[in-house]
C-alpha positions in Angstrom: 101.0 174.6 119.2 101.6 178.2 120.2 103.7 180.2 117.7 105.2 182.2 120.5 108.6 181.2 121.8 109.0 179.9 125.3 110.7 183.0 126.5 107.8 185.2 125.2 105.3 183.0 126.9 107.1 182.9 130.3 107.3 186.8 130.2 103.6 187.0 129.2 102.8 184.9 132.3 105.1 187.1 134.4 107.1 184.1 135.4 110.5 185.7 134.2 111.6 189.5 133.6 113.1 190.4 130.1 116.5 190.9 131.8 116.5 187.3 133.3 115.5 186.0 129.7 118.4 188.0 128.0 120.8 186.5 130.7 119.6 183.0 129.9 119.9 183.4 126.2 123.5 184.6 126.6 124.4 181.5 128.7 122.8 179.3 125.9 125.3 180.5 123.5 127.9 178.5 125.7 125.6 175.7 126.7 124.2 174.9 123.3 122.8 171.5 124.3 120.8 173.1 127.2 117.3 174.2 126.6 116.3 177.6 127.6 114.0 176.2 130.2 116.8 174.1 131.9 118.9 177.2 131.9 116.3 179.5 133.7 115.7 176.8 136.2 119.6 176.5 136.9 119.8 180.3 137.3 117.0 180.2 139.8 114.6 182.3 137.9 112.1 179.7 137.3 110.7 176.8 139.3 110.3 173.3 137.9 106.5 173.4 138.4 106.1 176.6 136.7 108.3 175.4 133.6 106.3 172.2 133.4 103.1 174.1 133.6 103.9 176.4 130.7 105.4 173.6 128.5 102.4 171.2 128.9 99.8 174.1 128.8 101.3 175.5 125.3 102.5 172.1 124.1 106.0 173.5 123.9 108.1 170.3 124.9 110.4 168.7 122.5 108.9 165.8 120.6 110.1 162.4 121.9 111.1 161.4 118.4 113.1 164.5 117.8 115.1 163.4 120.7 115.5 159.9 119.6 116.5 161.4 116.0 118.8 164.1 117.4 120.5 161.3 119.7 121.2 159.0 116.8 119.1 156.3 118.4 117.0 155.9 115.3 117.0 157.1 111.7 114.1 158.6 109.5 113.8 155.5 107.7 113.3 153.5 110.9 111.1 156.1 112.3 108.8 156.2 109.2 108.5 152.4 109.3 107.8 152.4 113.1 104.9 155.0 112.5 103.5 152.8 109.7 103.4 149.7 111.9 102.0 151.8 114.8 99.1 152.9 112.8 98.4 149.4 111.4 98.3 147.8 114.7 96.8 150.4 117.0 100.1 150.7 119.2 101.7 153.6 120.4 104.8 154.9 118.7 106.8 154.2 121.7 105.7 150.6 122.0 106.2 150.1 118.4 109.8 151.2 118.5 110.5 148.7 121.4 108.7 145.8 119.6 110.5 146.5 116.4 113.7 146.7 118.5 114.7 149.9 117.1 115.4 151.2 120.5 115.7 149.4 123.8 114.0 150.3 127.2 116.8 152.3 128.5 117.2 154.6 125.4 113.7 155.2 125.4 113.6 156.1 129.1 116.5 158.2 128.7 114.9 160.2 125.8 111.8 160.6 127.8 113.8 161.9 131.0 115.5 164.4 128.4 111.9 165.4 127.2 110.8 166.2 130.6 113.8 167.5 132.1 114.0 164.7 134.8 116.7 162.5 136.0 117.1 159.0 134.6 117.9 156.3 137.2 118.8 152.7 137.4 117.4 151.0 140.4 118.7 147.9 142.3 115.4 146.6 143.8 117.3 144.5 146.3 118.5 147.8 148.1 114.7 149.3 148.3 113.5 149.6 151.7 110.2 147.7 151.8 108.6 150.1 154.3 108.3 152.6 151.5 105.2 150.5 150.3 103.3 152.2 153.1 103.4 155.7 151.3 101.9 154.5 147.9 99.0 151.9 147.7 99.8 148.9 145.4 96.9 149.4 143.2 97.8 153.0 142.5 101.6 152.0 141.9 100.5 149.3 139.4 98.2 151.6 137.6 100.5 154.4 137.2 103.6 152.3 136.9 105.3 154.4 139.7 107.5 153.1 142.6 108.7 154.9 145.8 112.5 154.3 145.7 113.7 156.3 148.8 112.5 159.0 151.2 114.7 161.8 153.0 112.8 164.0 155.4 109.7 165.1 154.1 110.6 164.3 150.4 109.6 161.1 148.5 111.5 160.2 145.4 109.2 158.3 142.9 110.4 156.3 139.9 108.0 156.6 137.0 107.7 154.8 133.4 106.0 158.0 132.3 105.9 161.3 134.0 102.8 162.0 136.0 101.0 165.5 135.3 101.7 168.5 137.6 98.1 168.0 138.7 98.5 164.3 139.7 101.7 165.2 141.5 99.9 167.9 143.7 97.0 165.6 144.3 99.4 162.7 145.5 101.5 165.2 147.5 98.2 166.3 149.6 97.3 162.8 150.0 100.7 161.4 151.5 101.6 164.8 152.8 105.1 164.6 151.4 107.1 166.5 148.6 107.6 164.4 145.6 110.8 164.4 143.5 110.1 162.6 140.0 112.5 160.4 138.2 112.4 158.3 135.0 113.2 154.6 135.1 112.4 151.7 132.6 109.1 149.6 133.1 111.1 146.4 133.5 113.1 148.1 136.2 109.9 149.6 138.0 108.4 146.0 137.6 111.1 144.6 139.8 110.7 147.2 142.4 107.0 146.6 142.7 107.4 142.9 143.0 109.9 143.7 146.0 107.6 146.3 147.7 104.2 144.7 147.0 104.9 141.1 146.2 103.1 141.5 142.8 104.4 140.6 139.4 102.7 142.7 136.8 105.4 142.0 134.2 103.0 139.2 132.7 99.9 141.2 133.1 99.6 142.1 129.4 96.6 143.9 128.0 94.4 142.4 125.4 96.0 144.8 122.8 99.5 143.5 123.8 98.4 139.9 123.5 97.3 140.4 120.0 100.6 142.2 119.0 103.1 140.2 120.7 104.3 138.7 117.5 104.5 142.0 115.7 108.3 141.0 114.8 108.8 137.5 113.8 111.6 135.5 115.6 115.1 135.6 114.4 115.8 133.2 111.4 118.5 131.3 113.5 115.9 130.9 116.5 113.4 129.6 114.1 115.6 127.2 112.2 116.8 126.0 115.6 113.3 124.9 116.7 113.3 122.1 114.3 115.0 118.9 114.3 116.9 117.2 111.7 115.0 114.6 109.6 115.6 112.3 106.8 114.7 113.2 103.3 111.2 114.8 103.2 108.4 113.5 101.1 106.3 116.1 99.1 102.8 114.9 100.6 104.2 114.9 104.1 105.7 118.3 104.0 102.4 119.6 102.1 100.2 118.3 104.9 102.2 120.0 107.4 101.9 123.5 105.7 98.1 123.0 105.0 97.8 122.4 108.9 99.7 125.7 109.4 102.9 124.3 110.8 103.6 127.3 113.1 107.5 127.2 112.2 106.9 127.1 108.4 104.5 130.1 108.8 106.9 132.1 110.8 110.0 131.2 108.6 108.4 132.5 105.3 106.8 135.5 107.3 110.5 136.3 108.6 112.0 135.6 105.0 109.6 138.4 103.5 109.6 140.6 106.6 113.5 141.1 106.5 113.4 141.5 102.8 111.0 144.3 103.1 113.1 146.1 105.9 116.3 145.7 103.9 114.4 147.2 100.9 114.9 144.3 98.7 113.3 144.2 95.3 113.1 140.3 94.9 113.3 137.3 96.9 114.5 133.9 95.3 113.7 130.7 96.9 116.0 128.1 95.4 115.5 124.4 96.6 117.9 121.7 95.3 117.5 118.0 95.0 119.0 115.6 97.4 120.2 116.9 100.9 121.6 120.3 99.8 120.3 123.4 101.6 117.5 125.5 100.1 119.1 128.8 99.1 117.2 132.2 99.8 118.7 135.0 98.1 117.5 138.8 98.0 118.1 141.5 95.5 119.1 144.8 97.0 120.0 147.9 95.1 119.9 145.7 92.1 122.6 143.2 93.3 121.6 139.5 94.4 123.2 138.1 97.5 122.5 135.1 99.8 120.0 135.9 102.6 120.0 132.5 104.2 120.6 128.7 103.7 117.6 126.9 105.2 117.8 122.8 105.8 116.8 120.8 102.9 113.9 119.5 104.8 111.9 122.8 104.1 112.3 122.4 100.2 108.7 121.4 99.7 107.1 123.2 102.6 108.4 126.6 101.9 107.1 126.9 98.3 103.8 125.2 99.3 103.2 127.9 102.0 103.9 130.8 99.6 101.5 129.3 97.1 98.8 129.1 99.8 99.5 132.8 100.5 99.2 133.7 97.0 96.1 131.5 96.4 97.8 129.3 94.0 97.2 125.5 93.5 99.6 123.8 95.9 99.1 120.4 94.2 100.2 121.5 90.9 103.9 121.4 90.7 104.4 120.6 86.8 103.7 124.0 85.4 104.6 127.6 86.4 101.9 129.6 88.4 101.8 133.3 89.5 99.9 135.4 91.9 99.8 138.0 94.3 100.2 138.3 98.1 98.7 140.9 100.4 101.2 140.7 103.2 99.2 142.6 105.8 97.0 139.5 106.1 100.0 137.5 107.3 102.5 139.7 108.8 103.2 143.4 110.2 103.9 145.0 107.0 101.2 146.5 104.5 103.1 145.2 101.4 101.8 143.7 98.2 104.0 140.9 96.9 104.1 139.1 93.3 104.7 135.6 93.4 106.0 133.5 90.2 106.7 129.7 90.6 108.7 127.6 88.2 108.9 123.7 88.2 112.8 122.6 88.4 114.6 119.2 88.4 113.9 116.8 91.2 110.1 117.5 91.3 111.0 120.8 93.0 109.9 124.5 92.4 111.7 127.6 92.5 109.7 130.7 93.9 110.4 134.2 93.0 108.7 137.1 95.1 108.9 140.7 93.8 108.2 143.1 96.3 106.0 145.9 95.0 107.1 149.2 95.9 103.8 150.6 96.6 103.5 154.3 97.9 103.8 157.8 96.8 105.8 159.0 93.9 109.5 160.0 94.1 110.0 163.7 94.2 110.7 165.2 90.9 113.7 167.0 92.3 115.1 163.6 93.7 115.3 162.0 90.1 118.8 163.3 89.6 118.4 164.8 86.4 121.2 167.2 84.9 120.1 170.7 84.3 119.9 170.0 80.5 117.9 166.9 80.9 115.5 168.5 83.6 114.8 171.4 81.2 113.9 169.1 78.4 111.9 166.9 80.5 109.8 169.7 82.0 109.2 171.1 78.6 107.9 167.7 77.5 105.7 167.6 80.5 104.2 170.8 79.7 103.3 170.0 76.1 99.6 170.0 75.3 100.1 166.8 73.3 102.6 164.2 72.0 104.5 161.1 72.9 106.9 160.9 75.8 108.8 157.6 76.3 111.0 156.3 79.2 113.2 153.3 78.1 115.4 150.8 79.7 115.7 147.5 81.0 113.6 145.9 83.5 114.1 147.3 87.1 115.8 150.5 85.7 113.1 152.7 87.4 111.0 153.8 84.4 107.7 153.8 86.2 109.1 155.7 89.0 110.3 158.3 86.6 106.9 158.4 84.8 104.8 158.9 88.0 107.3 161.7 89.3 106.7 163.5 86.0 102.8 162.8 86.3 102.8 164.4 89.6 104.1 167.5 88.2 101.0 167.9 86.0 98.4 166.1 88.1 96.1 169.2 88.8 92.2 169.4 88.9 92.3 170.8 85.4 93.6 167.7 83.8 92.1 164.2 83.5 94.7 161.5 83.6 94.2 157.9 82.9 96.9 155.2 83.5 97.1 151.6 82.3 99.7 149.6 84.4 100.6 146.1 85.3 100.8 146.0 88.2 99.8 149.4 89.7 102.6 149.8 92.1 102.6 153.7 92.9 99.2 155.5 93.5 98.4 158.9 93.3 95.3 160.9 94.4 93.8 162.5 91.2 94.9 159.7 88.7 92.4 157.3 87.4 94.5 154.0 87.6 93.6 150.8 85.7 95.2 147.3 86.4 95.4 145.3 83.1 94.6 141.8 82.9 95.6 139.9 79.6 94.1 136.7 80.7 90.6 138.0 80.0 92.0 140.0 76.9 92.2 143.3 78.8 95.5 144.4 77.3 97.4 147.7 77.1 96.2 148.2 73.7 92.5 147.4 74.9 92.8 149.9 77.7 94.4 152.7 75.7 91.4 152.4 73.2 89.0 152.5 76.0 90.7 155.6 77.5 90.1 157.7 74.3 86.4 157.3 75.0 86.9 158.8 78.4 87.7 162.3 77.7 91.4 162.1 78.8 94.0 164.9 78.9 97.0 162.7 79.7 97.3 158.8 79.1 100.0 156.7 80.6 100.4 153.2 79.1 102.6 151.0 81.2 104.6 149.4 78.4 104.4 149.3 74.4 104.8 145.6 73.9 103.3 145.4 70.2 102.6 147.3 67.1 99.0 147.7 68.1 99.7 149.4 71.5 102.4 151.5 69.9 100.1 152.6 66.8 97.2 153.5 69.0 99.6 155.5 71.4 100.9 157.5 68.4 97.2 158.1 67.1 96.2 159.2 70.5 99.0 161.7 70.8 98.2 163.3 67.4 94.6 163.6 68.5 95.4 166.0 71.3 96.4 163.8 74.1 99.7 163.8 76.0 100.9 160.0 76.1 103.5 158.5 78.3 104.7 155.1 77.9 107.8 152.7 78.3 109.7 150.6 76.1 112.6 147.8 77.0 115.5 149.4 74.7 119.1 149.9 75.7 119.4 153.5 74.7 117.2 156.6 73.5 118.6 156.4 69.7 117.9 152.8 69.6 114.2 153.4 70.7 113.3 155.2 67.5 114.7 152.5 65.1 113.0 149.9 67.3 109.6 151.4 66.8 110.0 151.9 63.2 110.9 148.4 62.8 107.7 147.3 64.8 106.0 149.0 61.9 104.9 152.5 62.9 104.3 155.2 60.2 107.6 157.2 60.2 105.7 160.4 59.6 103.0 160.0 62.1 105.7 158.8 64.6 108.0 161.8 63.9 105.1 164.2 64.4 103.9 162.7 67.5 107.5 162.3 69.5 108.4 164.9 72.0 111.4 163.1 73.6 112.8 159.8 74.9 114.4 159.3 78.2 116.5 156.3 78.6 117.8 155.5 82.1 119.6 153.1 84.4 119.9 152.6 88.2 123.5 152.5 89.6 124.3 151.6 93.3 124.8 155.0 95.3 127.9 155.0 97.4 127.2 154.9 101.1 127.2 158.5 102.4 128.4 157.3 105.9 131.7 155.6 104.9 132.6 156.5 101.3 136.2 157.7 100.9 136.5 161.0 98.7 140.0 161.3 97.1 141.6 163.0 94.2 142.4 160.6 91.3 145.9 160.3 89.8 146.5 161.2 86.2 146.3 157.8 84.8 142.9 157.0 86.4 141.5 160.4 85.2 142.9 160.0 81.8 141.2 156.6 81.4 137.9 157.9 82.7 138.1 161.0 80.4 138.8 158.7 77.3 135.6 156.8 78.3 133.6 160.1 78.4 135.2 161.4 74.9 137.9 164.0 75.2 136.3 166.4 72.9 132.9 166.1 74.7 134.7 166.5 78.1 136.2 169.8 77.0 132.7 171.2 76.6 131.6 170.3 80.1 133.8 173.2 81.6 135.1 170.8 84.3 138.8 171.3 85.2 141.0 168.1 85.7 142.9 169.4 88.7 139.7 170.2 90.7 138.0 166.8 90.3 137.5 164.6 93.0 135.9 161.0 93.1 135.0 158.6 96.0 135.5 154.9 96.5 133.4 152.3 98.3 134.5 151.5 101.9 131.9 149.5 103.9 130.3 150.0 107.2 127.4 148.7 109.4 124.7 151.0 107.8 125.4 149.5 104.3 126.0 146.1 105.3 129.8 146.4 104.5 129.0 146.7 100.8 130.0 150.4 100.5 126.8 151.2 98.7 123.3 152.3 100.0 120.4 153.0 97.8 120.4 153.9 94.1 120.6 156.8 91.6 119.5 157.3 88.1 121.7 157.7 85.0 119.9 159.3 82.3 120.1 160.3 78.5 117.2 162.4 76.9 116.9 162.6 73.1 115.0 165.7 72.3 113.0 165.3 69.3 114.1 168.4 67.1 113.3 169.2 63.7 116.4 167.4 62.5 115.6 164.4 64.4 112.1 164.3 62.9 113.7 164.7 59.3 115.8 161.4 60.3 112.8 159.6 61.4 110.9 160.1 58.3 114.0 158.9 56.4 114.2 155.7 58.5 117.8 156.7 59.4 119.7 154.0 61.3 120.7 154.1 65.0 124.2 155.6 64.5 122.9 158.4 62.5 120.2 159.1 65.0 122.8 159.1 67.9 125.1 161.5 65.8 122.3 163.9 65.7 121.2 163.4 69.2 124.9 164.3 70.4 124.8 167.4 68.2 121.6 168.4 69.7 123.3 168.4 73.3 122.6 164.8 74.4 124.7 163.5 77.2 124.8 159.7 76.7 124.0 157.2 79.7 127.7 156.8 80.5 128.6 160.4 80.3 125.7 161.2 82.7 127.1 158.3 85.0 130.8 159.9 84.8 129.7 163.3 85.8 128.0 161.5 88.7 131.1 160.0 89.6 132.8 163.6 89.7 129.9 164.5 92.1 130.9 161.5 94.5 127.7 159.9 94.2 128.8 156.6 92.6 131.9 155.1 91.4 133.3 154.1 87.8 132.9 150.4 88.5 129.2 150.9 88.9 128.8 153.0 85.8 130.6 150.5 83.8 128.4 147.8 85.1 125.0 149.4 84.1 126.1 151.3 81.0 127.0 150.4 77.4 129.5 152.3 75.5 
């Protein structure tokens, strides 16, 4: 694309004068929604053909996706998803947006008309004069998806699904000896006109590529369930046989459940069958909260688990013991997503299935972690350490791995050799050497860590310190010139130190190796589209300040009268919940000389916590309260995820 602006290009080509450009720019200050080219045309300074020539030759047209985004037809999340599906299935982005039902035909055609500065029209095929068919051949009209819709004098108006090039327009004008005016209409609208003019029906003449991708989006869950008849209590063998024969409804049903969960950014899917004629309950966990996605008729209580087990290469005949496996969903549906599956036998000869949607992809931006200035400074300092042990702690699903990978991305350079041992490998980064552990064959975190030390590493990340062997090896590695990252399941940063000492670590080696401990939680973020910002009354504010600690609150420099908060409301974008997305709440214990001394003395958690606060640590709840006053979340979420 040329770096020159459209006005400069038009002057360069001597299509307008500098004075005409100045006049159009002044007019654009009043009509800000009009492009410069449109205004130059309306002022009579430029012809449509000259403008189109420059825009096409210099690639200066507005992008269709920008028009769709600016017009609020789609959001960036849907656009990103559509691009991924488009790439996987070899479809155009426009066709993918239609198949995903993110835009409809009319919206897409209006955006296209805007892009090419052409009128958008809706045609009533019944009003079209059939004699117009004599001007354009049926073969050419079908091939180009164009239709003549009316003629006035020597001017013929053509409706097009996509604009013809200026060269094609000129050739057609020379052929039919008429001037052509272009207009944009939907493909289905043009198909109706072509059927009337030429008595052909090309709506069903899909290409082989279209045929392959017609089921890119599964049917709605209601449509799928309505396709089946209610039967008596099913038998295991009968339903299993249906699955192995690939009963189309069951296959589509499971695909739809997984597809919707991925689109809704759920982290887990719970399939819960019940004895008797009770419905199968499907729940999804979104932003840390479980909610019912759908109730499915009891007749599927054997079929759905069996179908999932087939997808995960598990033994469908084994229903007496738990099994676990993985699903590469791109083999079965339109999303390139990896799923982790676990089954559990329940009463009545049934099986529960839990599917974890692995958030594979790029690491989160370091600036998006939500660390406060003090915490960011300490974490950056830890990342810059030549050696030592950096721990990120918290319960399952608190974003520990995401934080570690964001940190690794900051130091992932060609000068550093970085090895990671993970279970599973969810986030991938170019430059990291990532290893998937497999405890079944004895390849544990401790085994991987010992092997890494023979592979000339600079930085090592161990997914989790589950036992004394792993913890001891990690400490030894950090003392021999390696920077080691790991995670632990503890409730707070101070508690982590006493937990590791109780596991049997040598306090002297541990105190020398530790750089910092970051504890974190994930709280639901208030929906930015519907949250209500308000000024809290004195009683509500006093209660929150008491929870923060009055003495500590005075040190924050915040003025009570200036504080604002926000509350959840609910809208379509957040599913009426009032929350959309999550944010991190952190506390960082910096291993100062005073802390090292306490570790060597095997001090208790309370004493370590006191010293951490003296060193400037903000507790998890305090960090959450600060984010309440930034209107990012509310007190209910902070209380839910943080201990006192």
